[in-house]
N, C-alpha and C positions, 0 to 999 in steps of 0.2 A: 378159740379166741373170744374174748368177752364181748357182750352186746348190751345195749341199753334197753329202756322200756319200749322203744319203737322197733326193737329187733335188729337194728343196724349194728354191725360190728365195727369196732374201732381198730383199723389196721395196724396202728402203732402200739396196740396193747392196752391203751387206756380205756376205761369203761365210762360211758356217760353216767351221770348221777342216777341212782335208782328211783323207783316209783315212789317210795316213801318220802324221799327228799323233794321230789317233784311236786307231790301233793301238798307238802308243807310250805310251799312257796306262798300260800295265802297269808302267811304271817307278815308279809311285806306291809300290809295295812297297819299292823301294830307298830312296826318300825316307824312308819310315817307319823302315827299318833304320838309315839314316844318323842320324836323330834319336836313336835308342837309343844308338848308338855315341858320339854327341857330347853325350850328356846331361850330363856334367860341365861341358862348355863352356856349354851352354844354361842351366845353373843359375847362371851368372855374370851373367845378364840383370838389369836393374833390378827391384827387388822392388816389389810392390804395397802398397797401404795398407789392404787388407782390404775394399774395397768390392765389392759383388756384380757378377758378370759372368754374363750369360745366353748360352749357346752354342746356336746354331740350326743344325741339320744341313741338308745339301743335299737336292736332289730324289732320292727313293727311298732316302735314308739315314735312320738312326735315331740315337738318343742314343749308340749304340755308336761311331759314326764320330767323334764329338766327345769321346770318353772320353780319348784321349791329350792333347788340348788342355786339357780341364778338369783333368786330373790335373797337368799342367805348371803351369797357372796357380794351382792350389791350393797347389802346393809353393812358389810364389813369393809367397804371401801373399794371394792373391785369394780371394774367396768365390765359387767357380764353381758354376753351376747348370745342370742339364739342362732341356730343354724339356718332357719328359714327355708327349709327344703321339704316341708311336709312330713309325711310318714316315712320312716326309714324302712324301705323294702329290700335293702341289701344291694350288693353289687359292688365289690371292691374296685374292679376295673372301671365300671360304668360311672362311679361317683367321684373318681379322682379329680377330674378337671373342675367340676362344680365346687368341690370342697376347697381346692386350692384357690379358686377365684374368691370364695367367701373369706378365706384366710387373708388373702391379699387386700381385699376391701377393708377389712378391719384394721389391718396393719397400716395401710395408707392413711386411713382416717385418723388414727390415734398417733401415728408416728412412733409407735413403740412395738416391741415384740409381744406376741400373743401367747398366753398360756392356753393349753388345750386340756379339757376335762371330758373324757369319753366314757360312757356307760356301756358295757357289753360290746356290741359291734362298733359303737361309737368310739371306743378306745382303740380298736384296730385301725379305724380311719385316722385317729389322732397320731398313732405311731407312724403311719404311712406319711402323713403330712409333715412330721418332723424330719423324716428322711428326705422328702422332696424339697422342703424349704426351711432348712435349719436357721437361715438368716432372719426368718420371720417368727420363729417359735422360741419361746422363753422356757417353757416347762411342759411336761406331759404327765397327766395323771389318768390312769385307767381304773375302772371299777368293774370287776368281774368280767374282764375282757379275755377271750380265748385266742391268744396270739402265739402261743408257744407250744412245744411238744406236738402231740397229735390233736390238731384243732378240730378233727371230726368228732371228738369225744364230747359231744353236747347233745341235748335233747331237742335242739332246734335245727339240726343239720338238714334233715329232709325238707322241712318247710323253707329254710333259707334257699336251698338249691331250686326248689319249685318256683319261688317268687322272684328270685334274682336272675334266674337263668344261668347262674354260674355253678360249677361244681367246686367243691372245696379244694380239689386237686388243681384247679386252674390257677394260673399265676404263681406257680411253685417257687420261682426265684424271688418274686416280690414278697411272698409270705415268709420265706426264709429270712429275707432282710428285715422284715417287720419284727420277727422273733429275736433278732440280734440286738447288739448294743446300739443305742441312739446317740446322735451327736449333741443332744441336749439332756439336761437332768430329767429323770423319770421316776415315777412311783407307781407301783401296781398294788391296788387295794383289792382284796379278795376274801372269800370265806370258804372253809372246808364244808360248810353246810349248804353250799350253793346247790340248788336243785335243777339248774338248767345246764351249766357248764362244769366240766371236771376242773376242780380248783388247780390241778397241776398245769393246765393250759394257760393259767394266768401268771405263771412265775417268770419273772425276768432274771437275768444274771446279775446278782448284786455287784456293785462296784463303788468307786468313790463318788459316783454321780447317779446311782440307781439303787432302788431298794424295793422290797416287798413288805406290805403291811397286811397281816392277817387279822380279820375281825371275827371273833367267836360268834357262832350261831346266826350270823347275818344271812338273809336270803338273797337270791339273785335279783328278784323283783323289788326288793326293798333296800338294796345296797346304796342306791343313790339318794335315799332319804333317811338312811340309818344315822342316828345322832353321832355315833363314834366315827362313822365314815365322813360325815360332814365336817366334824372337828379336824380330822386328819387332812382333808382337802384344804380347809382354810389355813391350817398350820403350814402345809407345804407351799401354798401359793404366797404366803407372807414372807418367804425367804427373799432376800435382796437378789436382784438380777445378777446372774453369773456366779452365785454362791450356792453351796449345797452342804447341808449337815444332816446326819441321820435323824429320823423322826424320834422325838422324845415321847415314850409311851407313858410317862407320868401325866398327871392331870385328872380332870373330872371323869374321864372315860377309861382310865388305866386298866380296869378290870376287863374291858372288852377286847383288848389287844393281846395277841399271842407274843411271846418273847421273840426277838429277832432270829435266834437260832432255830426256833420251832417253825417260823414262817417260811423257811426254805427247805425243811426236811420233808422227805416223802413218807 
């Protein structure tokens, strides 16, 4: 049975990303710099309608990691919100009540449904929130989030379990629900070059309200600041409430996106 750099085996048969990809995660800094250099191009993305967007950070990250995303979305006309819960130390079961309270707070203040953008573990939280409170959620976008297939196939599993006090096998029924279809439109953005999570754990089942968008060569640590990912997030959030159309891979970052049929093939 395959194992990852930490020696852990993935019981479902998926392999965590190899050591070479893990070490290459340092390129995330270049993705951030690229987004800064390409900011004039990024500002040509479709504008939002002012609805609230809650940005959820990944494992071990804080609101600081999502600051570029929030600032970008704010400049495009969205009402971007931080999660305000400090560093994300994991705990799907432990965090549910606090996350729902934060969502309800934003929903009540704005009087509008809230879109959720979650990076890595933050995307798992986002999908769970959509299941809990579909009446408060408008759209879900995940970035490199391991919610499907064998979610143990990551290079962060051991650390997650140590810090959160949860085993990946805990809440099996909840995790199965999170991996299934959501009651709201959803987009999963991922990269086969991800050095932290196996990209197959990021795939949702495509439907008339759900899609996968693969970004060539993006890193896990840089996906939330990758210019092609930022453009895709802005484009998806600009859709009118209650409407969904597949992502148009044309535009200034067309070369960065895999064709739709490739995005779901193994």
